[in-house]
C-alpha beads as a LAMMPS data file, in Angstrom:
LAMMPS data file: protein, C-alpha beads

436 atoms
435 bonds

1 atom types
1 bond types

-500.0 500.0 xlo xhi
-500.0 500.0 ylo yhi
-500.0 500.0 zlo zhi

Masses

1 110.0

Atoms # bond

1 1 1 440.904 -176.863 -341.987
2 1 1 444.135 -177.366 -343.290
3 1 1 444.913 -175.018 -346.223
4 1 1 447.419 -175.034 -349.164
5 1 1 450.567 -172.895 -349.135
6 1 1 450.946 -171.207 -352.833
7 1 1 454.287 -169.714 -352.911
8 1 1 454.815 -166.131 -354.179
9 1 1 457.859 -164.080 -355.266
10 1 1 457.717 -160.726 -356.460
11 1 1 460.312 -159.380 -359.167
12 1 1 460.263 -155.394 -358.659
13 1 1 460.066 -153.225 -355.718
14 1 1 459.257 -150.222 -356.854
15 1 1 455.704 -148.314 -356.964
16 1 1 453.527 -151.583 -357.579
17 1 1 454.954 -153.925 -356.260
18 1 1 455.710 -152.695 -353.079
19 1 1 451.809 -151.841 -353.306
20 1 1 451.131 -155.845 -354.394
21 1 1 453.571 -156.646 -350.428
22 1 1 450.979 -154.262 -348.537
23 1 1 447.846 -155.705 -349.749
24 1 1 449.277 -159.237 -350.104
25 1 1 450.004 -158.709 -346.517
26 1 1 447.067 -156.535 -345.272
27 1 1 444.517 -158.867 -346.514
28 1 1 445.997 -161.930 -346.206
29 1 1 443.210 -163.567 -344.195
30 1 1 440.518 -162.254 -346.286
31 1 1 442.450 -163.209 -349.503
32 1 1 442.859 -167.679 -348.172
33 1 1 438.907 -167.163 -347.317
34 1 1 438.549 -166.712 -351.241
35 1 1 440.708 -168.252 -352.050
36 1 1 441.088 -171.167 -349.837
37 1 1 444.131 -170.861 -350.045
38 1 1 447.305 -169.150 -348.075
39 1 1 449.391 -166.917 -350.063
40 1 1 452.496 -166.617 -349.037
41 1 1 455.390 -164.016 -349.957
42 1 1 458.830 -166.114 -350.322
43 1 1 461.175 -164.170 -353.136
44 1 1 461.814 -160.086 -353.318
45 1 1 464.071 -159.928 -356.670
46 1 1 465.719 -156.016 -357.113
47 1 1 469.257 -155.377 -357.844
48 1 1 468.444 -152.316 -355.238
49 1 1 468.622 -153.813 -351.706
50 1 1 469.524 -150.483 -349.837
51 1 1 466.284 -149.135 -351.326
52 1 1 464.368 -152.433 -350.313
53 1 1 466.079 -153.679 -347.284
54 1 1 463.690 -150.446 -344.826
55 1 1 460.233 -151.470 -346.943
56 1 1 461.226 -155.090 -345.803
57 1 1 461.675 -154.255 -342.176
58 1 1 458.514 -151.824 -342.427
59 1 1 456.340 -154.432 -344.298
60 1 1 457.768 -157.428 -340.600
61 1 1 459.494 -159.340 -343.725
62 1 1 462.705 -161.253 -342.623
63 1 1 465.669 -159.480 -344.656
64 1 1 466.786 -163.309 -346.766
65 1 1 463.304 -163.396 -348.539
66 1 1 465.465 -160.677 -350.341
67 1 1 466.993 -161.523 -353.333
68 1 1 468.827 -160.868 -356.276
69 1 1 469.232 -163.767 -358.564
70 1 1 466.752 -164.732 -360.975
71 1 1 468.485 -168.191 -361.040
72 1 1 466.564 -168.552 -357.127
73 1 1 462.953 -167.917 -358.156
74 1 1 463.857 -169.461 -361.312
75 1 1 465.371 -172.922 -359.869
76 1 1 462.764 -173.020 -356.085
77 1 1 459.859 -175.303 -357.186
78 1 1 457.777 -174.600 -354.754
79 1 1 457.122 -171.108 -356.460
80 1 1 454.554 -171.248 -358.305
81 1 1 453.364 -167.502 -359.268
82 1 1 455.503 -164.286 -359.642
83 1 1 454.472 -160.976 -360.098
84 1 1 456.712 -159.142 -362.467
85 1 1 456.879 -155.089 -361.480
86 1 1 459.768 -153.078 -363.115
87 1 1 458.579 -152.506 -366.258
88 1 1 460.130 -151.813 -369.832
89 1 1 460.855 -153.988 -372.067
90 1 1 464.444 -155.800 -370.826
91 1 1 465.426 -157.511 -369.073
92 1 1 461.501 -157.928 -368.099
93 1 1 461.074 -159.736 -371.576
94 1 1 463.798 -161.867 -370.860
95 1 1 462.605 -162.452 -366.510
96 1 1 458.891 -163.171 -368.268
97 1 1 460.294 -165.777 -370.554
98 1 1 462.669 -167.527 -368.255
99 1 1 459.772 -167.939 -365.686
100 1 1 457.181 -169.145 -368.087
101 1 1 459.504 -171.542 -369.548
102 1 1 460.265 -172.955 -365.279
103 1 1 456.604 -174.107 -365.403
104 1 1 455.884 -170.985 -363.309
105 1 1 452.881 -168.556 -363.958
106 1 1 453.184 -164.751 -364.446
107 1 1 450.887 -162.185 -363.422
108 1 1 452.710 -158.888 -364.658
109 1 1 451.401 -154.917 -365.420
110 1 1 453.999 -154.390 -367.767
111 1 1 452.220 -152.808 -370.592
112 1 1 454.949 -151.569 -372.872
113 1 1 455.610 -155.247 -372.816
114 1 1 452.160 -156.751 -374.136
115 1 1 451.399 -153.700 -376.204
116 1 1 455.052 -155.032 -378.400
117 1 1 455.489 -158.452 -377.623
118 1 1 452.725 -160.274 -375.662
119 1 1 452.458 -162.530 -378.835
120 1 1 455.749 -163.982 -378.211
121 1 1 455.138 -164.432 -373.978
122 1 1 451.529 -165.755 -374.852
123 1 1 453.504 -168.765 -377.063
124 1 1 455.365 -169.389 -374.439
125 1 1 452.338 -169.507 -372.085
126 1 1 450.312 -171.483 -373.785
127 1 1 453.474 -174.443 -374.354
128 1 1 453.895 -174.401 -370.281
129 1 1 450.795 -174.986 -369.705
130 1 1 450.778 -171.973 -367.220
131 1 1 448.659 -167.856 -367.416
132 1 1 450.121 -164.976 -367.857
133 1 1 447.850 -162.365 -366.495
134 1 1 447.956 -158.341 -367.034
135 1 1 444.943 -156.891 -365.948
136 1 1 447.364 -154.241 -364.118
137 1 1 447.939 -152.756 -367.451
138 1 1 445.245 -151.194 -368.656
139 1 1 443.744 -148.416 -366.463
140 1 1 445.530 -149.775 -362.903
141 1 1 442.399 -150.496 -360.904
142 1 1 439.676 -150.500 -362.863
143 1 1 438.644 -154.433 -364.460
144 1 1 438.924 -153.915 -368.189
145 1 1 440.904 -156.937 -369.187
146 1 1 438.626 -159.968 -367.738
147 1 1 436.059 -157.884 -367.883
148 1 1 436.447 -158.036 -371.743
149 1 1 437.906 -161.656 -372.029
150 1 1 435.004 -162.947 -369.727
151 1 1 431.910 -161.009 -368.540
152 1 1 431.795 -160.117 -371.721
153 1 1 432.882 -162.322 -374.174
154 1 1 429.266 -163.799 -375.747
155 1 1 429.121 -160.162 -376.644
156 1 1 430.282 -158.704 -380.215
157 1 1 432.287 -155.641 -379.554
158 1 1 431.484 -152.167 -381.155
159 1 1 433.753 -149.645 -379.990
160 1 1 435.901 -148.571 -377.224
161 1 1 436.520 -145.332 -376.252
162 1 1 438.641 -144.661 -373.441
163 1 1 440.221 -142.009 -371.109
164 1 1 443.511 -144.327 -370.000
165 1 1 445.800 -141.712 -368.815
166 1 1 445.806 -139.803 -365.695
167 1 1 448.731 -137.293 -366.556
168 1 1 447.308 -135.634 -369.732
169 1 1 443.166 -136.232 -368.314
170 1 1 444.765 -133.657 -365.073
171 1 1 446.536 -131.748 -367.704
172 1 1 443.635 -131.336 -369.371
173 1 1 441.247 -130.996 -366.969
174 1 1 443.132 -128.216 -365.047
175 1 1 443.046 -126.158 -368.068
176 1 1 439.303 -126.482 -369.102
177 1 1 438.653 -125.142 -365.139
178 1 1 441.441 -122.705 -364.593
179 1 1 441.854 -121.273 -367.953
180 1 1 445.367 -122.103 -367.893
181 1 1 447.938 -122.780 -370.476
182 1 1 449.791 -126.364 -370.964
183 1 1 453.406 -125.323 -370.092
184 1 1 452.072 -123.842 -366.538
185 1 1 449.622 -126.714 -366.007
186 1 1 452.438 -129.715 -367.152
187 1 1 454.743 -127.833 -364.488
188 1 1 452.702 -128.297 -362.256
189 1 1 452.053 -131.876 -362.879
190 1 1 455.658 -132.511 -362.316
191 1 1 456.199 -131.106 -359.131
192 1 1 453.201 -132.884 -357.961
193 1 1 454.193 -136.101 -359.346
194 1 1 451.442 -136.107 -361.759
195 1 1 453.333 -136.000 -364.393
196 1 1 456.790 -137.592 -365.121
197 1 1 460.375 -134.920 -365.255
198 1 1 460.329 -136.645 -368.964
199 1 1 456.480 -136.280 -370.093
200 1 1 456.508 -137.224 -373.569
201 1 1 454.993 -140.962 -373.112
202 1 1 451.968 -139.326 -371.628
203 1 1 451.367 -136.066 -373.622
204 1 1 452.465 -137.244 -376.658
205 1 1 449.758 -139.637 -376.571
206 1 1 452.250 -142.927 -376.339
207 1 1 451.414 -144.499 -373.235
208 1 1 447.724 -144.245 -373.956
209 1 1 448.372 -146.030 -377.660
210 1 1 450.429 -149.316 -376.178
211 1 1 446.900 -149.720 -373.610
212 1 1 444.288 -149.236 -376.942
213 1 1 446.430 -152.213 -378.385
214 1 1 446.236 -153.905 -375.531
215 1 1 442.157 -153.666 -375.374
216 1 1 442.172 -153.911 -379.180
217 1 1 443.635 -157.137 -379.818
218 1 1 441.630 -158.453 -377.019
219 1 1 437.890 -156.414 -377.730
220 1 1 438.655 -158.073 -381.557
221 1 1 440.703 -161.101 -381.468
222 1 1 443.803 -159.864 -383.791
223 1 1 447.091 -158.738 -382.595
224 1 1 447.601 -155.203 -382.766
225 1 1 450.534 -154.354 -382.052
226 1 1 450.901 -150.383 -380.278
227 1 1 453.042 -149.514 -383.517
228 1 1 449.561 -150.050 -385.226
229 1 1 448.261 -147.562 -383.724
230 1 1 448.074 -143.602 -384.823
231 1 1 448.878 -140.929 -382.288
232 1 1 448.497 -137.502 -381.252
233 1 1 449.472 -136.137 -378.086
234 1 1 448.142 -132.796 -376.231
235 1 1 450.870 -130.217 -376.470
236 1 1 449.139 -127.997 -379.125
237 1 1 446.028 -127.783 -377.294
238 1 1 445.756 -123.624 -376.282
239 1 1 443.159 -122.674 -374.276
240 1 1 441.167 -121.106 -377.321
241 1 1 440.482 -124.289 -378.365
242 1 1 439.590 -125.118 -374.729
243 1 1 436.809 -122.178 -374.429
244 1 1 435.402 -122.651 -378.066
245 1 1 435.148 -126.470 -376.864
246 1 1 432.675 -125.014 -374.198
247 1 1 431.019 -122.738 -376.426
248 1 1 430.332 -125.325 -378.724
249 1 1 429.126 -127.897 -375.986
250 1 1 432.083 -130.312 -375.425
251 1 1 435.189 -131.137 -373.740
252 1 1 438.111 -131.848 -374.739
253 1 1 439.758 -134.662 -373.811
254 1 1 442.863 -137.230 -374.882
255 1 1 441.126 -140.466 -375.828
256 1 1 441.723 -143.923 -377.689
257 1 1 439.358 -145.199 -379.929
258 1 1 439.247 -148.549 -381.371
259 1 1 436.295 -149.898 -383.643
260 1 1 435.765 -152.800 -385.814
261 1 1 434.143 -152.114 -389.507
262 1 1 434.584 -154.805 -391.909
263 1 1 436.451 -156.696 -390.093
264 1 1 438.595 -153.768 -390.377
265 1 1 440.091 -152.826 -386.641
266 1 1 440.653 -148.815 -386.652
267 1 1 442.618 -147.855 -383.325
268 1 1 443.579 -144.668 -382.604
269 1 1 445.244 -142.249 -379.752
270 1 1 444.655 -138.266 -380.061
271 1 1 442.508 -135.111 -378.564
272 1 1 438.750 -134.977 -379.241
273 1 1 436.031 -133.013 -378.383
274 1 1 433.739 -135.141 -376.635
275 1 1 429.906 -133.725 -376.224
276 1 1 429.327 -132.548 -372.849
277 1 1 426.589 -134.526 -372.098
278 1 1 428.562 -137.426 -372.668
279 1 1 429.452 -139.452 -369.472
280 1 1 433.591 -139.677 -370.520
281 1 1 433.275 -135.823 -370.567
282 1 1 432.881 -135.587 -366.446
283 1 1 436.093 -137.901 -365.882
284 1 1 438.376 -135.475 -364.629
285 1 1 441.735 -135.360 -363.169
286 1 1 443.871 -138.202 -362.155
287 1 1 440.800 -140.635 -362.751
288 1 1 440.381 -143.125 -366.176
289 1 1 437.558 -144.654 -367.989
290 1 1 436.563 -147.138 -370.899
291 1 1 433.399 -146.544 -372.499
292 1 1 432.784 -150.541 -374.452
293 1 1 429.549 -151.048 -376.651
294 1 1 428.860 -154.097 -377.435
295 1 1 426.079 -155.745 -379.601
296 1 1 424.612 -157.605 -376.274
297 1 1 424.918 -155.186 -373.498
298 1 1 424.799 -152.368 -375.210
299 1 1 426.953 -149.060 -373.368
300 1 1 429.023 -149.691 -370.619
301 1 1 431.294 -147.929 -368.818
302 1 1 434.486 -148.761 -366.667
303 1 1 435.371 -145.983 -364.115
304 1 1 438.455 -145.326 -360.888
305 1 1 441.925 -144.728 -360.627
306 1 1 443.773 -145.711 -363.248
307 1 1 447.552 -145.401 -361.764
308 1 1 448.942 -145.313 -357.950
309 1 1 450.309 -148.232 -356.031
310 1 1 447.571 -149.262 -354.197
311 1 1 444.643 -149.110 -357.131
312 1 1 447.259 -150.708 -359.352
313 1 1 448.071 -153.185 -356.857
314 1 1 444.070 -153.843 -356.151
315 1 1 444.783 -155.488 -360.257
316 1 1 447.524 -156.837 -359.522
317 1 1 446.832 -159.845 -356.618
318 1 1 443.146 -159.845 -358.492
319 1 1 445.558 -161.641 -361.242
320 1 1 447.458 -163.245 -358.474
321 1 1 444.596 -164.722 -356.564
322 1 1 443.046 -165.495 -360.515
323 1 1 445.960 -167.381 -360.719
324 1 1 446.042 -169.330 -357.687
325 1 1 442.688 -170.173 -358.184
326 1 1 443.707 -172.053 -361.550
327 1 1 445.929 -173.807 -359.504
328 1 1 444.216 -174.500 -356.781
329 1 1 442.319 -176.439 -359.577
330 1 1 444.522 -177.646 -361.896
331 1 1 442.773 -175.332 -364.474
332 1 1 445.647 -173.233 -365.722
333 1 1 446.226 -172.002 -369.052
334 1 1 442.434 -172.077 -369.626
335 1 1 441.933 -167.651 -370.245
336 1 1 444.783 -167.928 -372.568
337 1 1 445.315 -165.366 -375.915
338 1 1 442.551 -164.960 -377.647
339 1 1 443.965 -163.292 -380.647
340 1 1 442.969 -165.854 -383.106
341 1 1 443.104 -163.918 -386.513
342 1 1 444.710 -161.339 -388.281
343 1 1 442.780 -158.353 -389.047
344 1 1 443.596 -155.203 -391.057
345 1 1 444.343 -152.168 -389.264
346 1 1 443.113 -148.995 -391.225
347 1 1 445.464 -146.626 -392.112
348 1 1 444.376 -143.092 -390.382
349 1 1 443.553 -141.888 -394.195
350 1 1 440.607 -143.885 -393.900
351 1 1 439.282 -143.267 -391.079
352 1 1 436.155 -141.393 -391.072
353 1 1 435.674 -138.505 -388.579
354 1 1 434.240 -134.539 -387.760
355 1 1 436.845 -132.021 -387.637
356 1 1 437.190 -128.629 -385.350
357 1 1 439.484 -126.479 -388.003
358 1 1 440.940 -123.211 -386.304
359 1 1 442.748 -121.061 -388.192
360 1 1 444.176 -117.261 -389.117
361 1 1 442.785 -115.528 -391.838
362 1 1 443.514 -112.213 -393.512
363 1 1 440.179 -109.943 -393.002
364 1 1 439.265 -109.527 -396.210
365 1 1 435.959 -110.609 -398.431
366 1 1 436.217 -113.257 -399.866
367 1 1 438.038 -115.538 -397.291
368 1 1 435.515 -117.825 -396.322
369 1 1 434.021 -118.254 -398.870
370 1 1 437.351 -119.591 -400.545
371 1 1 437.708 -121.930 -398.093
372 1 1 434.829 -122.984 -398.282
373 1 1 434.933 -123.852 -402.086
374 1 1 438.080 -125.792 -401.170
375 1 1 437.112 -127.863 -398.607
376 1 1 433.663 -128.765 -400.862
377 1 1 435.963 -129.914 -403.830
378 1 1 437.575 -131.946 -401.569
379 1 1 434.584 -133.602 -400.152
380 1 1 434.621 -131.974 -396.795
381 1 1 430.958 -130.346 -396.018
382 1 1 431.095 -127.595 -393.102
383 1 1 428.466 -128.125 -390.197
384 1 1 429.383 -124.847 -388.775
385 1 1 430.935 -121.271 -388.939
386 1 1 432.230 -119.316 -386.112
387 1 1 433.833 -115.782 -386.515
388 1 1 434.689 -114.401 -383.463
389 1 1 437.807 -112.063 -383.267
390 1 1 439.876 -110.136 -384.850
391 1 1 443.328 -109.567 -383.460
392 1 1 445.646 -106.048 -383.714
393 1 1 446.887 -107.581 -386.809
394 1 1 443.757 -107.045 -389.224
395 1 1 443.800 -111.189 -388.938
396 1 1 440.470 -112.688 -388.409
397 1 1 439.817 -116.101 -386.703
398 1 1 438.059 -118.960 -387.835
399 1 1 436.241 -121.401 -387.090
400 1 1 434.774 -124.734 -388.648
401 1 1 433.249 -128.044 -387.447
402 1 1 432.909 -130.371 -390.051
403 1 1 430.400 -133.097 -390.886
404 1 1 431.870 -136.842 -391.195
405 1 1 434.964 -136.692 -393.803
406 1 1 437.593 -139.065 -394.383
407 1 1 440.122 -138.248 -392.960
408 1 1 442.400 -137.848 -396.179
409 1 1 440.486 -135.979 -397.817
410 1 1 440.257 -133.087 -395.418
411 1 1 443.975 -133.506 -395.086
412 1 1 443.841 -132.929 -398.885
413 1 1 441.966 -129.688 -398.136
414 1 1 444.075 -128.222 -395.445
415 1 1 446.843 -128.242 -397.785
416 1 1 445.666 -126.671 -400.084
417 1 1 443.816 -124.061 -397.329
418 1 1 447.613 -123.859 -396.145
419 1 1 448.524 -122.379 -399.961
420 1 1 445.903 -119.166 -399.789
421 1 1 447.172 -115.543 -399.907
422 1 1 444.689 -115.474 -397.381
423 1 1 445.380 -117.445 -394.937
424 1 1 447.930 -116.770 -391.900
425 1 1 448.563 -119.957 -390.417
426 1 1 446.187 -123.036 -389.546
427 1 1 445.921 -122.913 -385.578
428 1 1 445.183 -126.352 -384.786
429 1 1 442.668 -129.691 -386.006
430 1 1 440.741 -131.681 -383.325
431 1 1 438.613 -134.287 -383.625
432 1 1 435.178 -133.950 -382.702
433 1 1 433.935 -137.821 -381.356
434 1 1 429.932 -137.598 -380.945
435 1 1 428.828 -140.701 -382.369
436 1 1 430.125 -142.462 -378.834

Bonds

1 1 1 2
2 1 2 3
3 1 3 4
4 1 4 5
5 1 5 6
6 1 6 7
7 1 7 8
8 1 8 9
9 1 9 10
10 1 10 11
11 1 11 12
12 1 12 13
13 1 13 14
14 1 14 15
15 1 15 16
16 1 16 17
17 1 17 18
18 1 18 19
19 1 19 20
20 1 20 21
21 1 21 22
22 1 22 23
23 1 23 24
24 1 24 25
25 1 25 26
26 1 26 27
27 1 27 28
28 1 28 29
29 1 29 30
30 1 30 31
31 1 31 32
32 1 32 33
33 1 33 34
34 1 34 35
35 1 35 36
36 1 36 37
37 1 37 38
38 1 38 39
39 1 39 40
40 1 40 41
41 1 41 42
42 1 42 43
43 1 43 44
44 1 44 45
45 1 45 46
46 1 46 47
47 1 47 48
48 1 48 49
49 1 49 50
50 1 50 51
51 1 51 52
52 1 52 53
53 1 53 54
54 1 54 55
55 1 55 56
56 1 56 57
57 1 57 58
58 1 58 59
59 1 59 60
60 1 60 61
61 1 61 62
62 1 62 63
63 1 63 64
64 1 64 65
65 1 65 66
66 1 66 67
67 1 67 68
68 1 68 69
69 1 69 70
70 1 70 71
71 1 71 72
72 1 72 73
73 1 73 74
74 1 74 75
75 1 75 76
76 1 76 77
77 1 77 78
78 1 78 79
79 1 79 80
80 1 80 81
81 1 81 82
82 1 82 83
83 1 83 84
84 1 84 85
85 1 85 86
86 1 86 87
87 1 87 88
88 1 88 89
89 1 89 90
90 1 90 91
91 1 91 92
92 1 92 93
93 1 93 94
94 1 94 95
95 1 95 96
96 1 96 97
97 1 97 98
98 1 98 99
99 1 99 100
100 1 100 101
101 1 101 102
102 1 102 103
103 1 103 104
104 1 104 105
105 1 105 106
106 1 106 107
107 1 107 108
108 1 108 109
109 1 109 110
110 1 110 111
111 1 111 112
112 1 112 113
113 1 113 114
114 1 114 115
115 1 115 116
116 1 116 117
117 1 117 118
118 1 118 119
119 1 119 120
120 1 120 121
121 1 121 122
122 1 122 123
123 1 123 124
124 1 124 125
125 1 125 126
126 1 126 127
127 1 127 128
128 1 128 129
129 1 129 130
130 1 130 131
131 1 131 132
132 1 132 133
133 1 133 134
134 1 134 135
135 1 135 136
136 1 136 137
137 1 137 138
138 1 138 139
139 1 139 140
140 1 140 141
141 1 141 142
142 1 142 143
143 1 143 144
144 1 144 145
145 1 145 146
146 1 146 147
147 1 147 148
148 1 148 149
149 1 149 150
150 1 150 151
151 1 151 152
152 1 152 153
153 1 153 154
154 1 154 155
155 1 155 156
156 1 156 157
157 1 157 158
158 1 158 159
159 1 159 160
160 1 160 161
161 1 161 162
162 1 162 163
163 1 163 164
164 1 164 165
165 1 165 166
166 1 166 167
167 1 167 168
168 1 168 169
169 1 169 170
170 1 170 171
171 1 171 172
172 1 172 173
173 1 173 174
174 1 174 175
175 1 175 176
176 1 176 177
177 1 177 178
178 1 178 179
179 1 179 180
180 1 180 181
181 1 181 182
182 1 182 183
183 1 183 184
184 1 184 185
185 1 185 186
186 1 186 187
187 1 187 188
188 1 188 189
189 1 189 190
190 1 190 191
191 1 191 192
192 1 192 193
193 1 193 194
194 1 194 195
195 1 195 196
196 1 196 197
197 1 197 198
198 1 198 199
199 1 199 200
200 1 200 201
201 1 201 202
202 1 202 203
203 1 203 204
204 1 204 205
205 1 205 206
206 1 206 207
207 1 207 208
208 1 208 209
209 1 209 210
210 1 210 211
211 1 211 212
212 1 212 213
213 1 213 214
214 1 214 215
215 1 215 216
216 1 216 217
217 1 217 218
218 1 218 219
219 1 219 220
220 1 220 221
221 1 221 222
222 1 222 223
223 1 223 224
224 1 224 225
225 1 225 226
226 1 226 227
227 1 227 228
228 1 228 229
229 1 229 230
230 1 230 231
231 1 231 232
232 1 232 233
233 1 233 234
234 1 234 235
235 1 235 236
236 1 236 237
237 1 237 238
238 1 238 239
239 1 239 240
240 1 240 241
241 1 241 242
242 1 242 243
243 1 243 244
244 1 244 245
245 1 245 246
246 1 246 247
247 1 247 248
248 1 248 249
249 1 249 250
250 1 250 251
251 1 251 252
252 1 252 253
253 1 253 254
254 1 254 255
255 1 255 256
256 1 256 257
257 1 257 258
258 1 258 259
259 1 259 260
260 1 260 261
261 1 261 262
262 1 262 263
263 1 263 264
264 1 264 265
265 1 265 266
266 1 266 267
267 1 267 268
268 1 268 269
269 1 269 270
270 1 270 271
271 1 271 272
272 1 272 273
273 1 273 274
274 1 274 275
275 1 275 276
276 1 276 277
277 1 277 278
278 1 278 279
279 1 279 280
280 1 280 281
281 1 281 282
282 1 282 283
283 1 283 284
284 1 284 285
285 1 285 286
286 1 286 287
287 1 287 288
288 1 288 289
289 1 289 290
290 1 290 291
291 1 291 292
292 1 292 293
293 1 293 294
294 1 294 295
295 1 295 296
296 1 296 297
297 1 297 298
298 1 298 299
299 1 299 300
300 1 300 301
301 1 301 302
302 1 302 303
303 1 303 304
304 1 304 305
305 1 305 306
306 1 306 307
307 1 307 308
308 1 308 309
309 1 309 310
310 1 310 311
311 1 311 312
312 1 312 313
313 1 313 314
314 1 314 315
315 1 315 316
316 1 316 317
317 1 317 318
318 1 318 319
319 1 319 320
320 1 320 321
321 1 321 322
322 1 322 323
323 1 323 324
324 1 324 325
325 1 325 326
326 1 326 327
327 1 327 328
328 1 328 329
329 1 329 330
330 1 330 331
331 1 331 332
332 1 332 333
333 1 333 334
334 1 334 335
335 1 335 336
336 1 336 337
337 1 337 338
338 1 338 339
339 1 339 340
340 1 340 341
341 1 341 342
342 1 342 343
343 1 343 344
344 1 344 345
345 1 345 346
346 1 346 347
347 1 347 348
348 1 348 349
349 1 349 350
350 1 350 351
351 1 351 352
352 1 352 353
353 1 353 354
354 1 354 355
355 1 355 356
356 1 356 357
357 1 357 358
358 1 358 359
359 1 359 360
360 1 360 361
361 1 361 362
362 1 362 363
363 1 363 364
364 1 364 365
365 1 365 366
366 1 366 367
367 1 367 368
368 1 368 369
369 1 369 370
370 1 370 371
371 1 371 372
372 1 372 373
373 1 373 374
374 1 374 375
375 1 375 376
376 1 376 377
377 1 377 378
378 1 378 379
379 1 379 380
380 1 380 381
381 1 381 382
382 1 382 383
383 1 383 384
384 1 384 385
385 1 385 386
386 1 386 387
387 1 387 388
388 1 388 389
389 1 389 390
390 1 390 391
391 1 391 392
392 1 392 393
393 1 393 394
394 1 394 395
395 1 395 396
396 1 396 397
397 1 397 398
398 1 398 399
399 1 399 400
400 1 400 401
401 1 401 402
402 1 402 403
403 1 403 404
404 1 404 405
405 1 405 406
406 1 406 407
407 1 407 408
408 1 408 409
409 1 409 410
410 1 410 411
411 1 411 412
412 1 412 413
413 1 413 414
414 1 414 415
415 1 415 416
416 1 416 417
417 1 417 418
418 1 418 419
419 1 419 420
420 1 420 421
421 1 421 422
422 1 422 423
423 1 423 424
424 1 424 425
425 1 425 426
426 1 426 427
427 1 427 428
428 1 428 429
429 1 429 430
430 1 430 431
431 1 431 432
432 1 432 433
433 1 433 434
434 1 434 435
435 1 435 436
């Protein structure tokens, strides 16, 4: 049977773009049978032709497929789907806008762009009645975007808790398993290619924040940008904190959390102590997982590789297939932006959580009572107290776990505790997440 041909252009032949081309070529016949059309790569745009030409040769593609001029894609009426894998805000935003305005569907893996300027691009896609797909922007090969938009669309989502950054998860896994310090494990991660030379986006929590902004927007039908996400990174996590977590029955992970209550949304990224018996605590190394709770489905978890050439390409190609199917059945634009409301995002001070506090204090009678009094006066109730060691300077290390408390109350208490003459230093404050 004669099949239609749908032409695709790929912009950016870095790691992800190369993976997309490989998957389309290697699985060409299998994909064609599923879609009912042959997907043909007609153009590849990359500014660095010297880097890309050898790749094109290895993939047995004609070198004429390569271009460095976007006009050759925009003006080609035969190209119906364009894949953007260059990342960043610009020139990606301008490129995608032009492609959408030309009436072509777009598939992107660009979390930075979707998290900060998604609404503008979705408005253009809606106006032109074309598709804008972005499955690969969150958690690599894990199919979480489509699941939230379609498979779980009948639910009211209660909460999402995600381990959505492989670099930080790898670092914390190694610290936990081998008892190493953060800086040593970070150096290893950089040498192995798990961490960038400048790891700030990952270890600072900003990469995860962009992904959580996207998930929160879809889950709660309200446009939330990455600038509205509260962020803390993992640079202050020590081996002592990990050891105390283990003793108390927890594992420390960098998590993204988003919930809706009373038509208000909380969305945050920070280290958290997760109960050792929860499935998220067993997500190790560079793997990702997204835990979703809905009113109908209950609790479910999506797990897999959150980055890498082929896992991310898997998600991109899945979106290409969806875009081609919509072209085949003349149904482009059917799955557009679902951010139909504007819900208030809670400031972090209004969010309730349990907390782990570790501090160094002078080893004197009455110190514990004075700390407890300050906490109590600020409506912070103590669940657990641990005192295990005293250092050579005669300072006692105190560890507290609080009951559920509004964060601003804890911050007020900590501000007062820091001023006590018996307190040497607040070593760390980590949220405890056991309501998942």
